DSSP file (Angstrom, degrees, kcal/mol; ACC not computed):
  #  RESIDUE AA STRUCTURE BP1 BP2  ACC     N-H-->O    O-->H-N    N-H-->O    O-->H-N    TCO  KAPPA ALPHA  PHI   PSI    X-CA   Y-CA   Z-CA
    1    1 A X              0   0    0      0, 0.0     2,-0.1     0, 0.0     0, 0.0   0.000 360.0 360.0 360.0 133.0    0.0    0.0    0.0
    2    2 A X        -     0   0    0      1,-0.1     2,-0.3   120,-0.1    30,-0.0  -0.424 360.0-109.4 -75.5 149.1    1.3    3.4   -1.0
    3    3 A X        -     0   0    0     -2,-0.1    28,-0.5     1,-0.0    29,-0.3  -0.617  33.5-176.1 -75.6 136.9    1.8    6.2    1.6
    4    4 A X        -     0   0    0     -2,-0.3   118,-0.1    27,-0.1    -1,-0.0  -0.767  16.3-146.8-136.7  89.3   -0.8    9.0    1.1
    5    5 A X    >   -     0   0    0     -2,-0.3     3,-1.1     1,-0.1   113,-0.1  -0.288   9.6-138.6 -59.0 138.3   -0.1   11.9    3.5
    6    6 A X  T 3  S+     0   0    0      1,-0.2   112,-0.4   112,-0.1    -1,-0.1   0.687  95.4  63.0 -72.6 -19.4   -3.4   13.6    4.6
    7    7 A X  T 3  S+     0   0    0    110,-0.1    -1,-0.2   111,-0.1     2,-0.2   0.325  92.8  77.4 -92.7  10.7   -2.0   17.1    4.4
    8    8 A X    <   -     0   0    0     -3,-1.1   110,-0.4    10,-0.1     2,-0.3  -0.707  69.6-131.6-114.1 166.3   -1.3   17.1    0.6
    9    9 A X  E     -A   17   0A   0      8,-2.4     8,-2.3    -2,-0.2     2,-0.3  -0.837  25.3-154.0-112.9 156.7   -3.4   17.4   -2.5
   10   10 A X  E     -AB  16 116A   0    106,-2.5   106,-2.1    -2,-0.3     2,-0.3  -0.904   8.7-145.0-135.8 156.0   -3.1   14.9   -5.5
   11   11 A X    >   -     0   0    0      4,-1.8     3,-1.5    -2,-0.3    62,-0.0  -0.761  31.4-115.3-113.9 164.3   -3.7   14.7   -9.2
   12   12 A X  T 3  S+     0   0    0     -2,-0.3    -1,-0.1     1,-0.3   103,-0.0   0.685 117.4  60.8 -70.4 -17.4   -4.9   11.8  -11.4
   13   13 A X  T 3  S-     0   0    0      2,-0.1    -1,-0.3    58,-0.1    58,-0.2   0.206 123.3-105.6 -95.0  15.5   -1.5   11.8  -13.0
   14   14 A X  S <  S+     0   0    0     -3,-1.5    16,-2.4     1,-0.2     2,-0.3   0.801  72.2 137.4  71.2  36.1    0.1   11.1   -9.6
   15   15 A X  E     - C   0  29A   0     14,-0.2    -4,-1.8    18,-0.1     2,-0.3  -0.822  40.1-146.1-100.4 151.9    1.6   14.4   -8.6
   16   16 A X  E     -AC  10  28A   0     12,-2.6    12,-1.8    -2,-0.3     2,-0.4  -0.869  11.2-162.9-113.6 155.1    1.3   15.7   -5.0
   17   17 A X  E     -AC   9  27A   0     -8,-2.3    -8,-2.4    -2,-0.3     2,-0.4  -0.999  10.4-172.6-138.7 137.0    1.0   19.4   -4.1
   18   18 A X  E     - C   0  26A   0      8,-2.2     8,-2.9    -2,-0.4     2,-0.6  -0.971  16.1-148.8-130.2 118.7    1.5   21.2   -0.8
   19   19 A X  E     - C   0  25A   0     -2,-0.4     6,-0.2     6,-0.2     2,-0.1  -0.768  19.6-146.9 -88.2 119.3    0.6   24.9   -0.7
   20   20 A X    >   -     0   0    0      4,-2.7     3,-1.9    -2,-0.6    -1,-0.0  -0.317  26.3-106.9 -82.4 166.6    2.8   26.7    1.8
   21   21 A X  T 3  S+     0   0    0      1,-0.3    -1,-0.1     2,-0.1    -2,-0.0   0.744 120.0  62.3 -62.8 -23.8    1.9   29.7    4.0
   22   22 A X  T 3  S-     0   0    0      2,-0.2    -1,-0.3     1,-0.0     3,-0.1   0.419 119.9-109.3 -82.8   2.1    4.0   31.9    1.6
   23   23 A X  S <  S+     0   0    0     -3,-1.9    83,-0.7     1,-0.3     2,-0.4   0.488  79.3 127.9  84.8   2.9    1.7   31.0   -1.3
   24   24 A X  E     - D   0 105A   0     81,-0.2    -4,-2.7    79,-0.0     2,-0.5  -0.801  52.0-140.6 -95.8 133.4    4.3   28.8   -3.0
   25   25 A X  E     -CD  19 104A   0     79,-3.2    79,-3.2    -2,-0.4     2,-0.4  -0.801   6.3-149.7 -95.6 129.8    3.2   25.3   -4.0
   26   26 A X  E     -CD  18 103A   0     -8,-2.9    -8,-2.2    -2,-0.5     2,-0.4  -0.848  19.6-166.3 -96.4 134.3    5.7   22.4   -3.6
   27   27 A X  E     +CD  17 102A   0     75,-2.8    74,-3.1    -2,-0.4    75,-1.8  -0.953  18.8 143.9-128.9 139.8    5.2   19.6   -6.2
   28   28 A X  E     -C   16   0A   0    -12,-1.8   -12,-2.6    -2,-0.4     2,-0.3  -0.875  47.7 -85.5-151.8-174.4    6.5   16.1   -6.5
   29   29 A X  E     -C   15   0A   0     70,-0.4   -14,-0.2   -14,-0.3    70,-0.1  -0.783  48.8-106.9-102.2 152.6    5.4   12.6   -7.6
   30   30 A X     >  -     0   0    0    -16,-2.4     4,-2.4    -2,-0.3     5,-0.2  -0.184  22.3-111.5 -76.0 165.1    3.5   10.3   -5.3
   31   31 A X  H  > S+     0   0    0    -28,-0.5     4,-2.2     1,-0.2     5,-0.2   0.874 120.6  55.8 -59.9 -38.6    4.8    7.2   -3.5
   32   32 A X  H  > S+     0   0    0    -29,-0.3     4,-2.2     2,-0.2    -1,-0.2   0.925 107.8  48.4 -59.6 -45.2    2.5    5.2   -5.8
   33   33 A X  H  > S+     0   0    0      1,-0.2     4,-2.2     2,-0.2    -2,-0.2   0.925 111.7  47.6 -63.8 -46.0    4.1    6.7   -8.9
   34   34 A X  H  X S+     0   0    0     -4,-2.4     4,-2.0     1,-0.2    -1,-0.2   0.880 112.5  50.1 -65.5 -35.1    7.7    6.1   -7.7
   35   35 A X  H  < S+     0   0    0     -4,-2.2    -1,-0.2    -5,-0.2    -2,-0.2   0.895 111.1  48.8 -67.7 -39.0    6.8    2.5   -6.8
   36   36 A X  H  < S+     0   0    0     -4,-2.2    -2,-0.2     1,-0.2    -1,-0.2   0.865 113.7  46.8 -68.1 -35.7    5.2    1.9  -10.2
   37   37 A X  H  < S-     0   0    0     -4,-2.2    28,-0.7     1,-0.2    29,-0.3   0.849  98.2-154.3 -74.3 -34.2    8.3    3.4  -12.0
   38   38 A X     <  +     0   0    0     -4,-2.0     2,-0.3    -5,-0.2    -1,-0.2  -0.563  55.2   7.4  89.0-159.6   10.8    1.4  -10.0
   39   39 A X  S    S-     0   0    0     -2,-0.2    25,-1.7     1,-0.1     2,-0.3  -0.394  76.5-137.4 -64.0 116.4   14.4    2.6   -9.4
   40   40 A X  E     +G   63   0B   0     -2,-0.3    23,-0.3    23,-0.2     3,-0.1  -0.557  28.4 171.9 -77.6 136.7   14.8    6.1  -10.7
   41   41 A X  E     +     0   0B   0     21,-3.1     2,-0.3     1,-0.3    22,-0.2   0.507  65.6  25.5-119.1 -12.7   18.0    6.8  -12.7
   42   42 A X  E     -G   62   0B   0     20,-1.8    20,-3.2    47,-0.1     2,-0.4  -0.968  54.3-179.0-156.5 136.0   17.4   10.3  -14.1
   43   43 A X  E     -G   61   0B   0     -2,-0.3     2,-0.6    42,-0.3    18,-0.2  -0.996   7.1-167.9-136.9 132.5   15.2   13.3  -13.1
   44   44 A X  E     -G   60   0B   0     16,-2.8    16,-1.3    -2,-0.4    39,-0.1  -0.851  14.6-164.1-119.4  93.5   15.0   16.5  -15.0
   45   45 A X        -     0   0    0     -2,-0.6    36,-0.1    37,-0.2    14,-0.1  -0.371  30.8 -94.1 -72.9 157.7   13.2   19.1  -12.9
   46   46 A X        -     0   0    0     34,-0.1     2,-0.2     1,-0.1    -1,-0.1  -0.295  40.3-109.8 -70.1 157.0   11.9   22.3  -14.6
   47   47 A X    >   -     0   0    0      1,-0.1     3,-1.4    33,-0.1    31,-0.2  -0.614  37.4 -96.3 -88.2 146.7   14.0   25.5  -14.7
   48   48 A X  T 3  S+     0   0    0     -2,-0.2    31,-0.2     1,-0.2    -1,-0.1  -0.255 107.1  32.5 -58.4 145.5   13.1   28.6  -12.6
   49   49 A X  T 3  S+     0   0    0     29,-3.5     2,-0.5     1,-0.3    -1,-0.2   0.274  81.9 134.9  92.5 -10.4   11.1   31.2  -14.4
   50   50 A X    <   -     0   0    0     -3,-1.4    28,-2.7    28,-0.1    -1,-0.3  -0.593  50.3-138.8 -76.3 122.6    9.2   28.8  -16.6
   51   51 A X  E     -E   77   0A   0     -2,-0.5     2,-0.4    26,-0.2    26,-0.2  -0.613  23.4-164.9 -77.9 142.0    5.5   29.5  -16.9
   52   52 A X  E     -E   76   0A   0     24,-3.6    24,-2.2    -2,-0.3     2,-0.3  -0.971  14.6-144.8-130.6 143.7    3.3   26.4  -16.8
   53   53 A X    >   -     0   0    0     -2,-0.4     3,-2.0    22,-0.2    19,-0.3  -0.705  44.9 -87.0 -94.7 155.9   -0.3   25.7  -17.6
   54   54 A X  T 3  S+     0   0    0     -2,-0.3    19,-0.2     1,-0.3    21,-0.1  -0.450 117.7  17.1 -61.4 130.7   -2.3   23.2  -15.5
   55   55 A X  T 3  S+     0   0    0     17,-3.8    -1,-0.3     1,-0.3     2,-0.3   0.411  92.6 138.5  86.8  -2.0   -1.7   19.7  -17.0
   56   56 A X    <   -     0   0    0     -3,-2.0    16,-2.8    16,-0.2    -1,-0.3  -0.566  62.9-108.7 -78.4 138.1    1.4   20.8  -19.0
   57   57 A X  E     + H   0  71B   0     -2,-0.3    14,-0.3    14,-0.2    -4,-0.1  -0.475  48.9 161.2 -63.1 129.4    4.4   18.4  -19.0
   58   58 A X  E     +     0   0B   0     12,-3.4     2,-0.3     1,-0.3    13,-0.2   0.528  52.9  18.6-132.4 -11.9    7.0   20.1  -16.9
   59   59 A X  E     - H   0  70B   0     11,-1.3    11,-2.7   -14,-0.1     2,-0.4  -0.973  59.7-133.9-155.8 164.9    9.6   17.4  -15.9
   60   60 A X  E     -GH  44  69B   0    -16,-1.3   -16,-2.8    -2,-0.3     2,-0.4  -0.991  12.0-170.6-127.8 134.0   10.8   14.0  -16.8
   61   61 A X  E     -GH  43  68B   0      7,-2.8     7,-3.0    -2,-0.4     2,-0.4  -0.992   9.9-166.9-120.8 134.0   11.5   11.1  -14.5
   62   62 A X  E     +GH  42  67B   0    -20,-3.2   -21,-3.1    -2,-0.4   -20,-1.8  -0.969   7.3 178.6-125.4 133.4   13.3    8.0  -15.9
   63   63 A X  E     -G   40   0B   0      3,-3.3   -23,-0.2    -2,-0.4   -25,-0.1  -0.612  50.2 -92.4-119.6-178.3   13.6    4.6  -14.2
   64   64 A X  S    S+     0   0    0    -25,-1.7   -26,-0.1    -2,-0.2   -24,-0.1   0.714 127.6  43.4 -67.2 -18.1   15.2    1.3  -15.2
   65   65 A X  S    S-     0   0    0    -28,-0.7     2,-0.3     1,-0.3    -1,-0.2   0.864 125.1 -31.0 -92.1 -43.3   11.7    0.4  -16.5
   66   66 A X        -     0   0    0    -29,-0.3    -3,-3.3     2,-0.0     2,-0.4  -0.981  52.3-104.2-167.5 166.4   10.6    3.6  -18.4
   67   67 A X  E     -H   62   0B   0     -2,-0.3     2,-0.4    -5,-0.3    -5,-0.3  -0.862  36.8-172.0-104.3 146.2   10.6    7.3  -18.8
   68   68 A X  E     -H   61   0B   0     -7,-3.0    -7,-2.8    -2,-0.4     2,-0.2  -0.999  20.0-125.9-142.4 140.9    7.6    9.3  -17.7
   69   69 A X  E     -H   60   0B   0     -2,-0.4     2,-0.4    -9,-0.2    -9,-0.2  -0.525  18.1-143.4 -78.8 151.0    6.5   12.9  -17.9
   70   70 A X  E     -H   59   0B   0    -11,-2.7   -12,-3.4    -2,-0.2   -11,-1.3  -0.955  17.6-146.5-112.3 137.4    5.4   14.8  -14.8
   71   71 A X  E     -H   57   0B   0     -2,-0.4     2,-0.4   -14,-0.3   -14,-0.2  -0.812  18.5-110.9-110.8 144.3    2.6   17.3  -15.3
   72   72 A X        -     0   0    0    -16,-2.8   -17,-3.8    -2,-0.4   -16,-0.2  -0.571  21.6-153.1 -70.7 125.2    2.0   20.6  -13.6
   73   73 A X  S    S+     0   0    0     -2,-0.4     2,-0.3   -19,-0.2    -1,-0.2   0.765  76.5  12.1 -72.4 -23.8   -1.0   20.2  -11.3
   74   74 A X  S    S-     0   0    0    -21,-0.1     2,-0.2   -20,-0.1   -19,-0.1  -0.931  89.4 -90.3-144.9 165.4   -1.9   23.9  -11.5
   75   75 A X        +     0   0    0     -2,-0.3    32,-2.1    33,-0.1    33,-0.5  -0.564  68.8 103.0 -78.4 144.8   -1.0   26.9  -13.6
   76   76 A X  E     -EF  52 106A   0    -24,-2.2   -24,-3.6    30,-0.3     2,-0.4  -0.985  66.0 -74.7 170.7-170.7    1.9   29.0  -12.3
   77   77 A X  E     -EF  51 105A   0     28,-2.1    28,-3.1    -2,-0.3     2,-0.3  -0.961  43.8-113.7-118.7 134.1    5.6   30.0  -12.7
   78   78 A X  E     + F   0 104A   0    -28,-2.7   -29,-3.5    -2,-0.4    26,-0.3  -0.487  31.0 178.6 -66.4 124.4    8.4   27.7  -11.5
   79   79 A X  E     -     0   0A   0     24,-3.2     2,-0.3     1,-0.4    25,-0.2   0.786  69.0  -2.9 -92.7 -37.0   10.3   29.4   -8.7
   80   80 A X  E     - F   0 103A   0     23,-1.6    23,-2.8   -33,-0.1     2,-0.4  -0.970  56.2-148.9-158.5 137.3   12.8   26.6   -8.1
   81   81 A X  E     - F   0 102A   0     -2,-0.3     2,-1.6    21,-0.2    21,-0.2  -0.876  36.1-112.0-103.3 144.6   13.6   23.2   -9.5
   82   82 A X    >   +     0   0    0     19,-2.6     3,-1.6    -2,-0.4     4,-0.2  -0.584  37.0 179.0 -80.3  90.3   15.1   20.6   -7.1
   83   83 A X  T >> S+     0   0    0     -2,-1.6     3,-1.4     1,-0.3     4,-0.6   0.658  70.3  77.3 -69.4 -15.8   18.6   20.4   -8.7
   84   84 A X  H >> S+     0   0    0      1,-0.3     4,-1.7     2,-0.2     3,-0.7   0.812  85.7  64.5 -60.9 -27.1   19.7   17.9   -6.0
   85   85 A X  H <4 S+     0   0    0     -3,-1.6   -42,-0.3     1,-0.2    -1,-0.3   0.718  85.2  72.3 -70.8 -19.3   17.7   15.3   -8.0
   86   86 A X  H <4 S+     0   0    0     -3,-1.4     3,-0.3    -4,-0.2    -1,-0.2   0.898 113.1  25.6 -60.0 -39.2   20.1   15.7  -11.0
   87   87 A X  H << S+     0   0    0     -3,-0.7    -2,-0.2    -4,-0.6    -1,-0.2   0.698 134.8  33.4 -96.6 -23.4   22.8   13.8   -9.0
   88   88 A X    ><  +     0   0    0     -4,-1.7     3,-2.0     1,-0.1     4,-0.2  -0.491  58.4 156.8-135.4  65.8   20.6   11.8   -6.7
   89   89 A X  T >>  +     0   0    0      1,-0.3     3,-1.7    -3,-0.3     4,-0.5   0.761  69.1  75.5 -62.0 -23.1   17.3   10.8   -8.4
   90   90 A X  H 3> S+     0   0    0      1,-0.3     4,-2.0     2,-0.2    -1,-0.3   0.632  71.7  84.7 -65.9 -11.6   17.0    7.9   -6.0
   91   91 A X  H <> S+     0   0    0     -3,-2.0     4,-2.2     1,-0.2    -1,-0.3   0.862  86.9  55.2 -56.1 -34.3   15.9   10.4   -3.3
   92   92 A X  H <4 S+     0   0    0     -3,-1.7    -1,-0.2    -4,-0.2    -2,-0.2   0.901 106.2  49.6 -67.2 -40.0   12.4   10.1   -4.7
   93   93 A X  H  < S+     0   0    0     -4,-0.5     3,-0.3     1,-0.2    -1,-0.2   0.862 111.6  50.1 -64.7 -34.4   12.5    6.3   -4.2
   94   94 A X  H  < S-     0   0    0     -4,-2.0    -2,-0.2     1,-0.2    -1,-0.2   0.897 138.2  -7.6 -72.9 -40.4   13.6    6.8   -0.7
   95   95 A X    >X  -     0   0    0     -4,-2.2     4,-1.8    -5,-0.2     3,-1.4  -0.642  59.8-170.1-160.1  95.2   10.9    9.3    0.3
   96   96 A X  T 34 S+     0   0    0     -3,-0.3   -67,-0.3     1,-0.3    -3,-0.1   0.718  87.3  54.8 -62.1 -22.0    8.7   10.6   -2.5
   97   97 A X  T 34 S+     0   0    0      1,-0.2    -1,-0.3    -5,-0.1     3,-0.1   0.571 111.5  40.1 -95.5  -8.0    7.2   13.3   -0.2
   98   98 A X  T <4 S+     0   0    0     -3,-1.4     2,-1.4    -7,-0.2    -2,-0.2   0.638 101.9  73.1-104.6 -21.2   10.4   15.0    0.9
   99   99 A X  S  < S-     0   0    0     -4,-1.8   -70,-0.4    -8,-0.2    -1,-0.1  -0.598  74.7-175.4 -92.3  74.9   12.1   14.8   -2.6
  100  100 A X        -     0   0    0     -2,-1.4   -72,-0.3    -3,-0.1   -15,-0.2  -0.271  23.1-149.9 -69.5 156.5   10.1   17.5   -4.3
  101  101 A X        -     0   0    0    -74,-3.1   -19,-2.6     1,-0.3     2,-0.3   0.824  68.5  -9.0 -94.6 -40.7   10.5   18.3   -8.0
  102  102 A X  E     -DF  27  81A   0    -75,-1.8   -75,-2.8   -21,-0.2     2,-0.4  -0.991  50.6-129.7-155.6 160.2    9.6   22.0   -8.1
  103  103 A X  E     -DF  26  80A   0    -23,-2.8   -24,-3.2    -2,-0.3   -23,-1.6  -0.970  32.7-164.9-113.0 134.5    8.3   25.0   -6.3
  104  104 A X  E     -DF  25  78A   0    -79,-3.2   -79,-3.2    -2,-0.4     2,-0.9  -0.967  22.1-142.5-129.4 130.5    5.6   26.8   -8.2
  105  105 A X  E     -DF  24  77A   0    -28,-3.1   -28,-2.1    -2,-0.4   -81,-0.2  -0.829  36.6-134.5 -88.6 107.0    4.1   30.3   -7.7
  106  106 A X  E     - F   0  76A   0     -2,-0.9     3,-0.3   -83,-0.7   -30,-0.3  -0.284  11.1-142.9 -67.1 145.7    0.4   29.6   -8.6
  107  107 A X  S    S+     0   0    0    -32,-2.1     2,-0.4     1,-0.3    -1,-0.1   0.909 103.2  12.4 -64.4 -44.1   -1.5   31.9  -10.8
  108  108 A X  S >  S-     0   0    0    -33,-0.5     3,-2.6     1,-0.1     4,-0.3  -0.883  70.2-160.1-136.1 103.0   -4.5   31.2   -8.5
  109  109 A X  G >  S+     0   0    0     -2,-0.4     3,-1.5    -3,-0.3     4,-0.4   0.760  89.6  69.7 -56.1 -24.4   -3.7   29.5   -5.2
  110  110 A X  G >> S+     0   0    0      1,-0.3     3,-1.0     2,-0.2     4,-0.5   0.680  78.6  78.9 -68.7 -14.7   -7.3   28.4   -4.9
  111  111 A X  G X4 S+     0   0    0     -3,-2.6     3,-1.1     1,-0.3    -1,-0.3   0.811  82.8  65.3 -59.9 -28.5   -6.7   26.0   -7.8
  112  112 A X  G X4 S+     0   0    0     -3,-1.5     3,-1.7    -4,-0.3    -1,-0.3   0.848  90.9  63.8 -62.2 -33.1   -5.1   23.7   -5.3
  113  113 A X  G <4 S+     0   0    0     -3,-1.0    -1,-0.3    -4,-0.4    -2,-0.2   0.773  94.3  61.5 -62.2 -25.2   -8.5   23.3   -3.6
  114  114 A X  G << S+     0   0    0     -3,-1.1    -1,-0.3    -4,-0.5    -2,-0.2   0.537  87.7  92.2 -80.5  -5.9   -9.8   21.6   -6.8
  115  115 A X  S <  S-     0   0    0     -3,-1.7  -104,-0.2    -4,-0.3     2,-0.1  -0.371  90.2 -83.8 -83.6 167.8   -7.3   18.8   -6.5
  116  116 A X  B     -B   10   0A   0   -106,-2.1  -106,-2.5    -2,-0.1    -1,-0.1  -0.425  37.5-137.5 -71.8 142.1   -8.0   15.5   -4.8
  117  117 A X     >  -     0   0    0   -108,-0.2     4,-2.5    -2,-0.1     5,-0.2  -0.362  39.7 -88.0 -85.0 178.8   -7.5   15.2   -1.0
  118  118 A X  H  > S+     0   0    0   -112,-0.4     4,-2.4  -110,-0.4     5,-0.2   0.883 127.5  49.3 -59.0 -42.1   -5.9   12.0    0.5
  119  119 A X  H  > S+     0   0    0      1,-0.2     4,-2.2     2,-0.2    -1,-0.2   0.929 112.3  47.3 -64.4 -44.4   -9.2   10.1    0.8
  120  120 A X  H  > S+     0   0    0      1,-0.2     4,-2.4     2,-0.2    -2,-0.2   0.890 113.0  49.4 -64.3 -38.8  -10.2   10.9   -2.8
  121  121 A X  H  X S+     0   0    0     -4,-2.5     4,-2.6     2,-0.2    -1,-0.2   0.898 109.0  52.2 -67.8 -39.5   -6.7    9.9   -4.1
  122  122 A X  H  X S+     0   0    0     -4,-2.4     4,-2.1    -5,-0.2    -2,-0.2   0.918 111.9  46.2 -60.9 -43.3   -6.8    6.6   -2.1
  123  123 A X  H  X S+     0   0    0     -4,-2.2     4,-2.8     2,-0.2     5,-0.2   0.903 110.2  54.4 -64.9 -41.1  -10.2    5.8   -3.7
  124  124 A X  H  X S+     0   0    0     -4,-2.4     4,-2.5     1,-0.2    -2,-0.2   0.925 109.2  47.6 -58.1 -45.5   -8.8    6.8   -7.1
  125  125 A X  H  X S+     0   0    0     -4,-2.6     4,-1.5     2,-0.2    -1,-0.2   0.900 111.8  50.0 -63.4 -40.3   -5.9    4.4   -6.7
  126  126 A X  H  X S+     0   0    0     -4,-2.1     4,-0.6     1,-0.2    -2,-0.2   0.919 113.5  45.5 -64.4 -43.0   -8.3    1.6   -5.6
  127  127 A X  H >< S+     0   0    0     -4,-2.8     3,-0.8     1,-0.2    -2,-0.2   0.878 110.5  54.1 -66.7 -37.7  -10.6    2.2   -8.6
  128  128 A X  H 3< S+     0   0    0     -4,-2.5    -1,-0.2     1,-0.2    -2,-0.2   0.804 102.5  58.8 -66.5 -29.0   -7.6    2.4  -10.9
  129  129 A X  H 3<        0   0    0     -4,-1.5    -1,-0.2     1,-0.2    -2,-0.2   0.696 360.0 360.0 -73.9 -19.1   -6.4   -1.1   -9.7
  130  130 A X    <<        0   0    0     -3,-0.8    -1,-0.2    -4,-0.6    -2,-0.2   0.442 360.0 360.0-101.5 360.0   -9.7   -2.7  -10.8
């Protein structure tokens, strides 16, 4: 069973989002996603200053099994990409919720409210498995 922290929001494409008190959203891939991908060997986080639309491909994660796009959960501008992942992509396998991919300044912070909460994401995963 994948870990699903209750204080985060989730997308159907398996990204997690945490909106900070400073209005900046931290984004990563879920524990379910990293487990499905397997051992990560390459991560390309987005560069700062890049504007993103909701659902736009913004990063690439590559494992021994496959490469996969990561999608922006909300519209905004990239404030910071986690460059530590360039040298240590396995950080995501070790703890998907501390190894964030990017920090994003949302166009509208309320867009985060429209994402799934932990219970809804857990149900989504259960439905997806059947």
